[in-house]
C-alpha positions in Angstrom: 134.2 -1.7 -34.3 131.3 -0.1 -32.4 132.3 3.4 -33.6 132.8 2.0 -37.5 129.3 0.8 -37.5 128.3 3.8 -36.5 129.7 5.8 -38.7 128.6 3.6 -42.1 125.0 3.7 -40.6 125.4 7.7 -40.7 127.0 7.6 -44.2 124.1 5.6 -45.2 121.5 7.5 -43.4 122.5 11.1 -44.9 122.5 9.3 -48.2 119.1 8.3 -48.1 118.5 11.8 -46.9 120.3 13.2 -49.8 118.6 11.2 -52.2 114.8 11.8 -50.8 115.8 15.7 -51.1 117.1 15.1 -54.6 113.7 13.2 -55.5 111.3 16.0 -53.8 113.2 19.0 -55.7 112.1 17.0 -58.9 108.6 16.8 -57.7 108.4 20.3 -57.0 110.0 21.4 -60.4 107.5 19.2 -62.0 105.0 20.7 -60.3 105.6 24.2 -60.7 105.8 23.4 -64.6 102.1 21.6 -64.5 100.6 24.7 -62.6 102.3 27.0 -65.4 100.8 25.1 -68.4 97.1 24.3 -66.8 95.7 25.5 -63.6 93.4 22.3 -63.4 95.9 19.9 -63.5 96.1 17.0 -61.4 98.8 15.3 -59.2 100.3 12.0 -60.0 98.4 9.1 -58.3 99.5 8.2 -54.8 97.7 4.8 -54.3 101.3 3.4 -54.0 102.1 5.7 -51.1 99.1 5.1 -49.5 99.8 1.4 -49.1 103.0 2.2 -47.7 101.7 4.6 -45.3 99.2 2.3 -43.8 101.9 -0.4 -43.3 104.3 1.9 -41.5 101.6 3.8 -39.1 101.6 2.6 -35.7 100.5 5.6 -33.6 99.4 8.9 -34.1 99.3 12.0 -31.9 96.1 14.0 -32.5 95.9 17.8 -31.4 93.5 18.6 -28.7 89.9 18.7 -29.7 90.7 16.4 -32.9 89.0 13.2 -32.8 91.5 9.9 -33.6 91.4 8.7 -37.3 93.2 7.1 -39.7 92.2 8.5 -42.9 92.5 6.6 -46.2 94.3 8.8 -49.1 92.5 8.7 -52.1 94.6 8.7 -55.5 92.7 12.0 -56.4 93.9 13.6 -53.2 96.1 16.2 -55.0 95.6 19.6 -54.7 93.9 21.2 -57.4 94.1 25.0 -57.3 92.1 27.5 -59.4 92.8 30.7 -60.2 90.4 33.6 -58.9 90.0 37.0 -59.6 89.3 39.1 -56.7 90.7 36.3 -54.4 92.8 37.4 -51.5 96.5 36.0 -51.7 97.2 33.5 -48.9 100.0 31.2 -48.3 100.3 27.8 -47.4 102.7 26.6 -44.5 103.6 23.3 -44.1 105.3 21.7 -41.0 108.2 19.9 -42.0 109.0 16.6 -40.4 112.8 16.3 -40.9 112.7 12.5 -41.1 109.5 12.0 -42.4 109.2 9.7 -45.3 106.8 10.7 -47.7 104.2 13.4 -48.2 100.9 12.6 -47.5 97.9 14.5 -49.1 95.4 14.5 -46.4 91.4 15.0 -47.5 89.2 16.1 -44.7 85.4 15.7 -44.8 83.3 16.5 -48.2 83.4 20.5 -47.2 86.9 21.0 -47.8 88.5 21.2 -51.3 91.8 19.2 -51.9 95.4 21.0 -51.0 99.1 20.5 -51.7 101.6 19.3 -49.1 105.1 19.9 -49.0 107.9 19.4 -47.0 111.6 18.8 -46.7 111.8 15.5 -45.8 113.8 12.2 -46.7 110.6 9.6 -46.7 107.8 9.9 -48.6 105.4 10.3 -45.7 104.7 13.5 -43.6 102.5 15.1 -40.8 100.6 17.5 -42.2 98.8 20.4 -41.1 96.7 22.2 -44.1 94.1 24.6 -44.2 91.1 23.7 -46.3 89.6 25.8 -49.0 85.9 25.4 -48.9 84.2 25.5 -51.8 80.9 28.0 -52.0 78.8 25.3 -53.6 79.3 22.9 -50.8 78.4 23.5 -47.0 81.5 23.5 -44.7 80.9 21.6 -41.8 81.6 23.3 -39.1 84.2 21.9 -36.5 86.1 19.8 -39.1 89.8 19.7 -38.4 92.8 18.3 -40.2 94.7 15.7 -38.0 98.4 15.8 -37.8 100.1 12.2 -37.7 103.5 11.0 -36.6 104.9 8.3 -38.8 107.7 6.2 -37.1 109.9 4.5 -40.2 112.7 2.4 -39.9 115.7 2.8 -42.7 116.4 -1.2 -43.0 112.6 -2.1 -43.8 111.8 1.1 -45.8 110.4 2.4 -42.4 111.6 5.0 -40.1 111.1 6.4 -36.5 110.5 9.9 -36.7 111.0 12.0 -33.4 110.4 15.8 -33.9 112.8 17.9 -31.4 113.2 20.9 -33.1 110.9 23.6 -33.7 108.5 23.1 -36.4 110.0 24.7 -39.5 107.6 26.6 -42.0 107.9 26.4 -45.7 106.4 29.1 -48.0 106.0 27.6 -51.4 105.4 29.8 -54.3 103.2 28.4 -56.9 102.3 29.9 -60.4 99.5 29.7 -62.0 98.6 31.6 -65.1 98.3 35.1 -64.8 98.4 34.8 -61.1 100.6 34.1 -58.2 99.2 32.5 -55.2 101.0 32.2 -52.0 99.5 29.4 -50.0 100.1 28.4 -46.2 99.3 25.1 -44.6 98.3 25.8 -41.1 96.3 24.4 -38.8 92.7 25.9 -39.9 90.8 28.0 -36.9 87.5 27.1 -35.8 86.4 30.3 -36.7 87.0 30.3 -40.4 85.6 26.6 -41.2 82.4 27.5 -38.7 81.4 30.1 -41.2 79.3 28.8 -44.3 79.3 30.4 -47.8 75.8 29.8 -48.6 72.3 30.8 -46.2 69.8 27.9 -46.1 66.4 29.4 -45.3 64.0 27.2 -43.6 59.9 27.4 -43.1 59.8 27.3 -39.8 55.8 26.2 -38.3 54.4 28.8 -36.0 54.0 26.7 -32.8 50.2 26.1 -32.1 49.0 27.3 -28.4 48.1 24.4 -26.2 44.4 24.9 -25.5 44.0 21.8 -23.5 41.7 19.1 -23.8 38.5 19.1 -25.8 35.0 18.6 -24.4 31.8 19.0 -26.2 28.9 21.1 -23.8 25.3 21.5 -24.8 24.0 24.7 -22.7 20.5 24.5 -22.2 18.6 27.8 -21.1 15.4 30.0 -21.7 17.1 33.4 -23.0 20.4 34.4 -24.9 21.2 37.5 -26.2 21.0 38.8 -29.1 17.6 36.5 -29.8 16.3 37.4 -26.4 17.4 39.0 -23.3 15.5 40.0 -20.0 18.0 40.0 -17.4 21.6 38.8 -17.0 20.6 35.3 -17.8 20.7 36.2 -21.6 24.2 38.1 -21.1 25.7 35.1 -19.3 23.8 32.4 -22.0 25.7 34.7 -25.0 29.0 35.3 -23.6 29.9 32.0 -21.8 29.2 30.0 -24.8 32.0 32.2 -26.8 34.3 32.1 -24.4 34.6 28.6 -24.2 34.8 28.3 -28.0 37.9 29.9 -28.1 39.4 27.1 -25.3 39.0 24.3 -27.4 35.2 23.4 -26.6 32.4 22.3 -28.6 29.4 24.2 -27.8 26.1 24.2 -28.5 23.3 26.4 -27.2 19.7 25.1 -27.0 16.8 28.1 -26.7 13.0 28.0 -27.3 12.3 29.7 -31.0 10.0 32.6 -29.6 8.2 34.4 -31.9 9.8 37.4 -30.3 13.1 36.7 -32.0 14.0 39.3 -34.2 13.2 38.4 -37.8 16.9 39.0 -38.9 17.4 36.1 -37.1 14.4 34.2 -37.9 15.4 34.4 -41.3 19.0 32.9 -41.2 17.8 29.8 -39.2 18.2 26.5 -41.0 15.6 23.5 -40.7 17.5 20.2 -39.1 14.5 18.1 -38.3 11.5 17.2 -36.7 10.0 14.6 -35.0 7.2 13.9 -32.3 7.8 13.2 -28.4 6.0 11.7 -25.3 5.4 14.3 -23.2 2.8 14.1 -20.2 1.8 11.4 -18.0 -0.8 10.1 -20.2 1.7 10.0 -23.3 0.5 13.0 -25.2 2.6 13.8 -28.1 4.2 17.0 -29.2 5.7 17.9 -32.2 9.6 19.2 -31.9 11.3 21.1 -34.6 14.9 22.1 -35.1 15.8 25.1 -36.3 19.7 26.1 -36.4 21.8 29.3 -36.5 25.6 29.8 -36.2 28.2 32.5 -35.1 31.3 33.2 -33.7 32.1 29.3 -33.3 28.6 28.4 -31.7 26.0 26.3 -32.9 22.8 27.6 -31.6 19.4 25.1 -31.9 15.9 26.5 -31.3 13.2 24.1 -30.3 10.3 25.1 -32.8 6.6 24.7 -31.1 4.2 27.1 -31.6 1.7 26.0 -29.2 4.4 26.5 -26.4 6.3 29.7 -28.1 4.1 31.5 -29.7 3.3 34.3 -27.2 5.6 37.6 -27.4 7.0 37.6 -24.2 9.6 34.7 -23.0 7.6 34.4 -19.6 4.1 35.3 -18.6 2.9 33.5 -15.3 3.5 29.9 -13.7 0.2 28.7 -14.9 1.6 28.9 -18.3 5.2 28.8 -17.8 5.2 25.2 -15.9 3.9 23.2 -19.1 6.0 25.3 -21.4 9.2 24.7 -19.8 8.5 20.9 -18.9 8.3 20.5 -22.3 11.6 22.7 -23.4 13.9 20.4 -21.1 12.2 17.1 -22.6 12.7 18.3 -26.0 16.0 19.7 -25.5 17.2 16.3 -24.8 15.1 14.5 -27.3 16.8 17.0 -29.9 20.4 16.2 -28.8 19.7 12.4 -29.5 17.8 13.1 -32.9 20.6 15.1 -34.2 23.1 12.3 -32.8 25.2 14.8 -31.1 26.1 13.4 -27.7 27.9 16.1 -25.3 30.2 15.5 -22.4 28.3 17.8 -20.0 24.9 19.2 -20.4 25.0 22.7 -18.7 21.5 24.0 -17.4 20.0 27.3 -16.2 17.8 28.3 -13.7 14.5 26.9 -12.8 13.1 26.8 -16.7 16.0 24.3 -17.3 16.0 22.5 -13.8 14.0 19.2 -14.9 17.2 18.4 -17.6 19.4 16.5 -15.2 16.1 14.7 -13.7 15.0 13.5 -17.5 18.9 12.5 -18.0 19.0 10.1 -15.1 15.2 8.8 -16.0 13.6 9.0 -19.1 16.9 9.0 -21.1 19.2 6.8 -18.8 19.3 4.9 -21.6 20.0 6.7 -24.5 23.7 8.2 -25.5 22.5 11.6 -24.1 21.8 9.9 -20.7 25.8 9.6 -20.2 26.3 13.3 -20.2 27.4 15.1 -16.9 24.6 17.2 -15.5 26.1 21.2 -14.2 23.2 23.6 -12.9 23.8 27.0 -12.9 21.7 29.6 -10.2 21.5 32.8 -11.5 19.0 33.8 -9.3 17.5 31.5 -6.4 14.7 33.6 -5.6 13.3 32.1 -9.0 12.3 28.1 -8.4 9.7 26.8 -10.4 7.4 26.2 -7.6 3.4 24.8 -8.4 1.2 22.2 -7.3 2.5 18.6 -7.2 0.1 16.9 -9.7 0.4 19.6 -12.3 4.2 19.3 -12.7 4.0 15.6 -12.2 1.4 15.7 -15.2 3.3 17.7 -17.4 6.9 16.5 -16.6 5.5 12.6 -17.4 8.7 11.9 -14.4 8.4 8.7 -12.2 6.9 9.1 -8.8 9.9 8.2 -6.7 11.5 11.7 -7.7 8.6 13.2 -5.7 9.8 13.1 -2.6 10.6 15.5 0.3 14.4 15.1 -0.6 14.6 15.6 -4.5 11.1 17.5 -5.8 8.4 17.9 -2.9 8.5 21.4 -1.1 5.6 22.0 1.8 4.0 18.8 1.2 1.8 20.0 -1.5 4.2 21.5 -4.2 6.9 20.6 -6.5 9.8 22.3 -6.8 11.7 22.0 -10.0 14.7 24.1 -9.1 14.9 21.3 -5.9 14.8 18.6 -8.0 17.5 19.8 -10.5 19.9 20.3 -7.3 19.2 17.0 -6.2 20.1 15.0 -9.5 23.1 17.5 -10.7 26.5 16.1 -10.6 27.8 20.1 -10.3 25.6 23.3 -8.6 27.6 26.4 -9.7 26.5 30.2 -8.6 28.0 33.0 -10.2 30.1 34.7 -7.3 31.7 32.9 -4.5 30.3 35.5 -2.0 26.8 34.0 -3.3 27.3 30.3 -3.4 27.9 30.8 0.4 25.0 33.0 1.0 22.5 31.2 -0.5 23.1 28.3 2.4 22.0 30.9 4.9 18.7 31.3 6.2 18.5 35.4 5.0 19.3 34.4 1.2 18.7 30.6 1.2 14.6 31.3 -0.2 13.9 28.4 1.7 16.2 26.1 0.0 19.3 26.9 2.7 19.3 23.4 4.6 18.7 21.4 1.1 22.1 23.5 -0.2 23.7 22.8 2.6 23.0 18.8 2.4 24.5 19.3 -0.8 27.5 21.6 -0.4 30.2 19.5 -1.4 28.9 20.0 -5.2 28.2 23.9 -4.6 30.7 26.1 -6.8 31.0 29.9 -7.0 32.5 31.2 -10.2 32.1 35.0 -11.1 30.4 36.0 -14.5 32.5 38.3 -17.1 31.1 40.5 -19.5 31.5 40.6 -23.5 34.1 43.0 -23.9 33.8 43.4 -27.5 29.9 44.3 -26.9 31.0 46.7 -24.2 34.2 49.2 -25.5 33.8 52.3 -25.3 37.2 52.5 -27.6 34.7 50.9 -29.8 31.2 51.7 -29.3 29.1 53.3 -32.2 26.5 54.5 -29.9 28.6 57.1 -27.9 29.1 60.5 -28.7 33.0 60.2 -28.1 35.0 57.0 -27.8 37.5 56.5 -25.7 40.0 54.1 -23.5 41.8 54.1 -20.2 44.5 56.5 -21.7 41.7 59.0 -23.0 38.6 59.0 -20.4 39.5 61.6 -18.6 39.3 64.2 -21.5 36.7 62.0 -23.5 34.0 61.3 -20.9 33.3 65.0 -20.6 32.0 65.0 -24.7 29.8 61.7 -23.4 28.5 63.9 -20.4 27.5 66.8 -22.5 25.4 64.9 -24.8 24.0 63.0 -22.2 22.7 66.1 -20.1 21.3 67.0 -23.7 19.7 64.0 -24.9 18.1 63.5 -21.4 17.0 67.3 -20.6 19.4 68.0 -17.7 21.6 71.0 -17.3 24.5 70.8 -19.2 27.3 71.7 -16.7 30.6 69.6 -16.5 31.1 70.5 -12.9 27.8 69.0 -11.4 28.5 64.7 -10.6 26.1 63.0 -12.6 24.9 59.8 -10.7 23.5 56.7 -12.9 20.8 53.7 -12.0 20.3 51.3 -14.4 18.2 48.5 -13.0 14.8 46.5 -12.9 12.7 48.5 -10.4 12.1 46.1 -7.9 12.9 45.8 -4.1 15.8 43.5 -4.7 17.7 46.1 -6.3 17.7 48.2 -3.1 15.2 50.8 -4.5 13.5 51.8 -1.2 17.1 52.8 0.0 17.3 54.8 -3.0 14.1 56.3 -2.7 14.8 57.3 0.8 18.4 59.1 0.2 17.2 60.9 -3.3 16.3 64.2 -1.2 19.2 64.4 0.5 21.8 64.2 -2.4 20.0 66.5 -4.6 22.1 69.4 -3.2 22.4 71.4 -6.7 25.7 69.9 -7.3 24.5 66.3 -8.2 22.5 64.8 -11.1 20.7 61.4 -11.2 19.7 59.3 -14.2 17.3 56.4 -13.6 16.9 54.0 -16.3 14.5 50.8 -15.9 11.2 49.4 -16.1 9.5 47.2 -13.0 7.0 47.9 -10.0 4.5 50.8 -10.7 5.5 52.1 -7.1 9.2 53.0 -7.9 8.2 53.6 -11.4 5.7 56.6 -10.2 8.5 57.7 -7.4 11.1 58.3 -9.8 8.8 60.2 -12.2 7.9 62.2 -9.2 11.3 63.3 -8.4 12.0 64.2 -12.1 9.1 66.7 -11.7 10.5 68.0 -8.7 13.8 68.4 -9.3 13.8 69.3 -13.3 17.4 69.9 -14.5 18.7 67.6 -12.1 16.9 64.3 -12.1 15.6 62.3 -15.2 13.6 59.3 -15.1 13.5 57.2 -18.1 10.8 54.4 -17.4 11.9 52.1 -20.2 14.7 50.0 -21.1 16.8 51.4 -24.1 20.0 49.9 -25.2 21.1 53.4 -26.8 20.3 54.8 -23.6 22.2 52.5 -21.2 25.5 52.9 -23.6 24.9 56.6 -23.0 24.6 56.3 -19.4 27.8 53.9 -18.8 30.1 56.4 -20.7 28.2 59.8 -19.2 27.7 59.3 -15.8 30.5 60.0 -13.1 29.4 57.1 -11.0 26.4 54.3 -11.1 24.7 53.1 -8.2 24.1 49.3 -7.1 22.9 48.9 -3.9 20.8 45.7 -4.2 19.3 44.4 -1.2 21.2 40.7 -2.7 22.9 40.3 -6.3 24.1 37.0 -6.6 26.8 38.5 -9.2 25.2 41.6 -11.2 27.0 42.7 -14.6 25.7 46.6 -14.2 29.1 47.5 -11.9 31.2 45.0 -14.4 30.1 47.4 -17.1 30.4 50.5 -15.3 34.0 49.9 -14.1 34.5 49.1 -18.2 33.2 52.8 -19.1 35.0 54.6 -16.3 32.0 55.3 -14.2 32.9 54.6 -10.5 30.4 51.9 -8.7 28.9 52.5 -5.6 27.6 49.1 -4.5 26.5 47.5 -1.5 28.7 44.2 -0.2 26.6 41.6 -1.0 27.2 38.3 -3.8 29.1 39.4 -6.9 28.9 43.2 -6.0 31.6 42.0 -3.0 33.7 39.8 -5.0 34.3 42.6 -7.9 34.2 45.6 -6.0 37.2 46.9 -3.5 36.3 49.3 -1.7 38.6 53.0 -1.8 41.2 53.4 0.7 42.1 57.4 1.0 45.3 56.7 2.6 46.5 54.5 0.1 44.6 55.7 -3.0 43.7 51.9 -4.0 40.2 50.4 -4.8 37.8 51.0 -7.7 34.2 51.7 -5.8 32.7 52.9 -2.9 30.9 50.3 -0.6 28.6 49.8 2.1 27.8 46.4 4.4 24.4 46.5 6.1 21.2 47.0 4.1 20.4 50.3 5.6 20.0 54.0 3.9 21.9 56.1 6.1 25.0 53.8 5.1 24.2 54.3 1.5 24.0 58.2 1.9 27.3 57.6 3.8 28.6 55.8 0.5 27.6 58.5 -1.9 28.6 61.1 0.1 32.2 59.5 0.4 32.3 59.7 -3.5 31.2 63.1 -3.8 33.5 64.2 -1.8 36.8 62.9 -3.4 35.1 63.5 -6.7 34.9 67.6 -5.6 37.4 68.0 -3.3 40.6 65.6 -5.1 39.7 64.9 -8.9 43.3 63.5 -8.9 42.6 60.8 -6.9 39.2 60.2 -8.4 40.7 60.5 -11.9 43.3 57.5 -10.9 40.3 55.6 -9.8 38.4 55.9 -13.3 41.9 54.7 -15.0 42.1 51.5 -12.4 38.4 50.6 -13.0 39.1 50.7 -17.2 42.3 48.7 -16.8 40.7 46.1 -14.6 39.8 42.5 -16.4 36.1 42.2 -16.5 35.9 39.9 -19.5 35.2 36.3 -19.6 38.5 34.7 -20.0 39.4 34.0 -16.5 35.9 32.5 -15.5 35.3 30.6 -18.8 38.8 29.2 -17.6 37.5 28.1 -14.3 34.3 26.3 -16.1 36.3 24.1 -18.5 38.7 23.1 -15.4 35.5 22.2 -13.6 34.1 20.1 -17.0 37.3 18.5 -17.9 37.7 17.3 -13.6 33.5 16.0 -13.9 34.7 14.4 -17.2 37.9 12.3 -16.3 39.7 10.5 -19.8 42.5 7.7 -19.1 
């Protein structure tokens, strides 16, 4: 009985398969006819088939890396094939599931075109792998994959369970379209083919802005600033440091006296910002305060205008006149900030001329907006302190009595020291090199304030100076006979050397070594040592050029040497910017034998121009010049430690020996000097870090 039933089931099952194959053949014939008449005809709706598929599908087998999903077949899921000229012929291969009920038209994601799926099965459902055809107008989704579904169905309820145990058969279908035959293979799409979009979308990506860190506002208060007025290194620092800080996201304002000696071309560009009267003296006497403004390189310069104090030709005259002038200037600078309603985070004052500013901040201006600022005092040269009679300074400053005590302003019981008071009331005291910050706390270099500085040593910080590498740049310097950089220095310095010798009346001889000295002619600069060694170094192979003014004894001494060593010695007793640039570019070495040197800019400029420095190991000279090592061919200059003329003579002779006997190593040192970073960039970052540390914001 069982055999009979089984035989009947097989007959029924084969009948169903035969009927399904006939229906499928009819559909294929119909589609071929439709394709011949129109390439854009659409297939018959399969909405009913969709309902049957949803009812019959119980599980689905998904290929690796394919997310399992049930897809609803839309009525318009039939393939639309359009013949295109120049389209390469392809074949579509359909995996035939022998017992699938019906063909299922699968639509991937919107990036793919509709596809035709055909298989020889007895049912109206099929598990299909199809390769989507991507439209050019549409953006293809790179990881779209067509899913393969296995449908189980039972014949009695129009559902049949299908198990694919035979190898997958590929049926090649040829579809005819007008004037073109397209052979399509229905295969699983490769990732590479699907991922390649047909169109390129251009996007404007904004450039990433550098992070310059937190922003602070800083008011620089000082007595001089290049190019308006300059007598020494202070003028260079007041010029270059604010510009470097402005590039680091700091809002910088520089406040200066409006001296009558400021060149007219700058006076004409100043703009009037306002004026007012200010109480100054202990008796309440009032003085006019005018504000003139000038802007350049991202820095605002405000000039305090008062003819009574600043109508003289030079910025400094004598203490009798300078004490009232700078008492007025310090107070007027803070009053001008309040008048302009510009409240800085930090007030950075320089040397004794602005040393009363920290005291004014904590006394007269303590209840004003500017009184909230942090005070920083920079000591450029401790020798100059603004020491004068206590009663005179107390009257002109108008400061309260309690600041005139031995721990603040009083010195030697009868005198008042403006710099000492500034150190006491500042939040931070900086010097212009690490070595000098240590030296000023010793008896040898402390100038009478060593104990006071040791007491406040927790707020003393050394930051070495830099130079303005835009101004001091031999590659762009218009004052030179021949411009050069590190690569062309060895060749082009010869042309500048010749021009220097010709202009200063020296014998024109490239084989002679030219040693320069650019300095104020004072004891501090070690000129007594120079005076001692000149007779020994004038050997017929050496030339010396001196530029500067100062003490009469040194001016007369160098004039004597010029007369004695004609053609080999030049004493240019004046300061001339043009001559200075040509000495840096034309000489082979530069002397800086200072007794003490807080920082020194001369040696930095000389290295920038390829002139090897010969220096004493003190202050910033020690911090910036590495002694030459003959065994390793390292270093960037020649140094000596103790302040003795014999040691200076030895350092000069070591330099001459290398110059005449091993010119290759000398040239190596010239190139190293020119490649050394002597700019303000690193120093400015240290100043900014200090400002941020002093003014934390939460």
